[in-house]
Structure formats: structure tokens, C-alpha cells
Steps between C-alpha positions, in 0.01 A plus 500: 500500500774274370745788495417582863569142606839511328587832663410369845741206461798733464375781722796516744763605248833315476499336848170311502558265207834366632343445843211303346746298294709426810191401699390261230851351482512451876154337499610258228814412694294445812267275307791284379643479853169397653317294237306313762360820643405618150316177430319524830398859428373407154301213642349730761388745231346218295317365801371846586372536143330164513333592825382832357347374178632166384709658220824324406805714435866445438726590795535878512776551757720794403293570187579870538863439409400384151303817424716794402231770492193609689290423193628141492430451869145632473441299183607188692228569756230526234238223548718354773400393853839614630446793739141538376248644745178491298321266260244572234238253382455622144217394267193288552430134562743245363686769307596684821869518592673576830773755437749607771617861523678753718303792638794739488564444129132534410448810714809664348360452148128561544299752702213251510714231661649761732151591624407132520792417730581826677192722486245570767287205388799271434425131477654270759429185301795294377293377204307733272247383240490670158223320307471773230865480391653247261801314647716560190424873510574524871833324449581748221427783742717352776784423260497867396498622863787267596721535194370761253463216249198513269349164409184551297359337189185504288323263741581693819534865402140602571483326838841644588379847407197451726723383787749784454218755514339332800823519701608841365821404319499752213838395360366149431181654359714690251679183394165328442368791293824508299467126431140543387594795280768296321252219435206722402347401163173556321376151591545554877439875520142470630593245766783723623281808480248338734776417747656845472168662587441251782843564654492876430803501272438806278830470310426142395140591417620781271732261316215250461274770355775603256541141384124464454491825300779385269369144446131523581387224264754249636424598860122456478541166322704361791330279759567748780268761350178321596630452857529869588258667739238754394692802633808401298284450189355848543846651551605352165184605313541858624834534322533717191814316391387147416624381162202299376179536302203567727309207347776257604511655844126445532545133409762463775270666754225252411748214565576655839126519577461131412780410740358721775157339467670163542686622810176628651314183393253698289334370181651643180218736412520849351348643817763336722783615274365853519475465877858381559643762262331784686684828446751334265236492225476880501876524436486326162521765228233373260503823292857417392380189317390495139130434444593158359701410812219614727235309302704177498591508870346717772162542327449123501656425839190567708713688752369840391138610544298535179478875552881525521542296181259727311669818626842372399378402151360854464833638619675310222259583218331840539586868539471673734604207718290427812675511834617162631613407850829349386843662469598599146851623583761319286748265659836639389745212538770659289869516580776637288479792261219609271593473131327574172555432131380705204431320176465797260769733365271779377165662585230609253149652528140378470417153627126446531286285732166326442477254791745245361804404707853584393701178541862389467645156576832454679721264693797556727825312562475505879250517783370851574197674652309744281336785688357715218520653155596837361229624256482790259251780566301757305625716216232760589638631827425399861244216503376214719483142370319193628706187448493128573844335500557125499768237466388167356694175480461460125498123448258428785295821456517556877484855635782546752387841610308807398409844623218724387612850582582836340781741444547867421732627229636844420493494120872422458653187341602377846414146611250496792517229766202268552558239772353160588345438841781260586821377338454229237754220490639443149689175441775458242427377147121507535287705259294781653273766350499858628161668448372856544144609420481881499199732492589855403611725213769426243846458646864484409642165390840337455680400181824329399430221747762254623455122500757457777582731791766427765534681832815451711486562875773656712607149605538388140178299480349517150123487447397452137148550363396349165194654331256345251187638335182364658266316260141618456353842561753706694401857401799511267773463764790286379874456547561791260259763640207566733427530875650340815843652443638419845498206744584573866640213705720385789781246468 
């Protein structure tokens, strides 16, 4: 738009600019020769302005001569009574402002204004009320239409976006979305997501979702999370890419339910929380929790029916597992490349199992997400194993995650992948215990174990694991030999 204005100013080739320059020079000379007439003209313009709206202006005689481009001349007319033929009363009550404008400029920049002034149902009123528009946002819109200048800030960007969409000015919409994108952070992602969905801005909504996926814990701890509407909450809970433990997500959803009860002026009872959550409650993936997490949180919340609590406890503790109504699909929040480390240098035969867990302690030098283990299989040919894998934070004896599952092996010394239901966040320099409880025939096992294993990524990032023998009964697994030969993770 700015480029078009510039092109129009020089549109006649080499002859137009000199003519304009000569006309301006002649007008200035005439003004010097007839100062009295100039003063009288200026006074007449001022008086006309006072009669029209009581606005005081500096004398504007020959103002065109001081503006060297079409853009400058139009910018001069922005929010100016000079030559204006319409007024807008923008806002409500004492905050309302009267803003002058020029129908031609507005109609040239907006199809909505064009229809308003020139369509079949065109208004004939010289003053138009806009109670749903903020004065600052409307001025930002007009400034853009008059000069291509973008004046938006954190306080006005959302109202400007609303105004730009209302009057169909997509270029200003794009500037608003670009501004929001640059200022998008985990602590405002939910607020912006609500606005993006309200204003039908799919690009901004996608960026908000990506930010929430990457920093889920920070996003749900921000104040804006409890202010979102139910549909937005459900859209978030439906995602497979959230990077957070399901138990923490449940806690955040309960906080949202508390806030919604307050908004609806309902007492904070379990029944009312269940009522306001509605379909959102069915989107929480309770089967992804550990039995300890479920017992400490959802089971005691009162939000679930007793029958649901019992069924979920059975799901956690018995085989075959009863069917539950909740999603058990893992949330895979991983980015980057899958990596693995092997801690043994040699494989031997005959490692037995009697119901005791194989355990090995470890810590890592940097933050990672563990997704599973590689385990040795049978020395007797193709066989199926039942296995329960866990990772425990050693010092606190807290289970971060577990999965009771199975795997099939082919009788070779290969390592067979057994995965967790969801990625487990491992923090640097904290002691963890990897556990695997196998049921099946004797298997291969590793020897010549390493106390330290370093993996370097393609970008040069080094991830170092340090291994320690786990105290107590660990079925014989140690740093030197045993099971759990491989840890699978993402950087």
C-alpha cells in the first residue's frame, strides 16, 4: 500500500514533478505577495472548523505545499477536521471520542466502509456511533488507512485486531498477528489462544498450541489458564503432544473448575466441579498415571464416581485389565531425535528370574526424556515375556512412571524395546533407579559394564550417563553385569 502511494506521486514521468514543484513555488510567491489574503483565508478555515465542531487548529492555508508526497498529505489529514465529511463517535459513555474522517480514504481502504458510504444501504448520517470499538484501536485503524503506519502495543493489539477484522483490513490484521507472535510466551499462551480462537486466527492458534506443547507446565501455571473457556480447555486436553505428567494436568484442570464455579457463582462442591468440567473430564488420561498418582489425586478429589475410581484401581493392579472409559493413548511431546545408550560391552547366557526386579541406579548431566528400555530376551528361542518397567527417583522413592506390558523375543542376543506410556522427564544430577521385573525363561545378560557412557548428538551436544549399583535385592543386576542393557531417550 505504501509502495502504491509512492508510485502514484511520480506517475506522470519526468514532466509531472517539475510542474508540481513550479506550482508550489508560485503558490508560495503568491502567499508572500498577498499576506493579508492568506491571513484572511486561514482565519476563514479556522472559523469554519469552529463552527463545525469547536476544534482549534493552527492555520492550514497552503498546507499542501509543505507535503512532498501523497502519503504525507494523507497522513496530514488523519484525525483532522480539514476536508472531513464524516465523524465517528467511538466507545461508550465518558470514554467515547469524536473522531473526524474522510469517506473517500476509508472507502478506498476498506470494503466495509465502502459499503457503509456507497452501497445500496449507505448511511446519510454525518455522525456514526461505534460503541463496540475502542477509540485507541479505531485511531490505529485510521492511521493505517491514511498512512500505512502501524501503531500497536501490548495494551491495544487485541482491540486493534478486532477492529481490523470488523472493517476487513487484512493487512493490519497481519501486523497484529505478527506482533502477537513475537510476544508469544508460555505465560501468555492461553490468553492469546483464547483470542486467536475468538477472532478465527488459525496461524496464531497453531503457534499458541506449539508453545503450550513445549512448555506445558509453565503455561498451565500462568494466570491466563484458569480464564479460558471450556471449548479451549477441551481443545488442549485432546492434544497428544502436551509435555506434562497427567497427574499435574489433572491438578490444573481442577484449578480451572474452581475458577469456573466462581464465575458461575456456584458453591465449590465436587458435584459442581464435575458439572462445569463436562466433557473435559473424559479427556483426562487417567490410565497414564501411576497407581500412586491416581490414589493421591483423582481418587480423593470427589470428581469421579465411586464406580469409576474402583474400575481405574482395577485397571492399575490386575490382569487382564478391565475396560475403562478414559483414553490410554500416550501423549508424545517429544521433539528432536531418538537416542539410546548401551552400558555393556559383551553378552553372555543364562540370567534367571524369580519375581525380583532387576535394578540399576543412574544420573545424567543434562535434561532428557526417557521413553523406554532395551531388555535382553530368551536363550531358548522365540518366547513371550511379561514385564513391568519403572523409573524411580531414588532419594525420594517416588515412581515417575511405569508400564506393565510384554514383549516378544526371537532367541537372539538382541536388545528388545519396551516403552513407557509417556516420556519421563529426567533432570540433571538427580539419582534415578531403572527397574524391570520380568516373568519368563532364562535370558541373555550383559557383562563388562561401563560406569560412564557418553553419547554425542549431530549438533555436538553430549549426554553422559553415570551408573551405580542399586542397594538391596536387585536380582543380581549391577554396574558390571545383568539386565537393562539399554536406555532409550530424547534430548
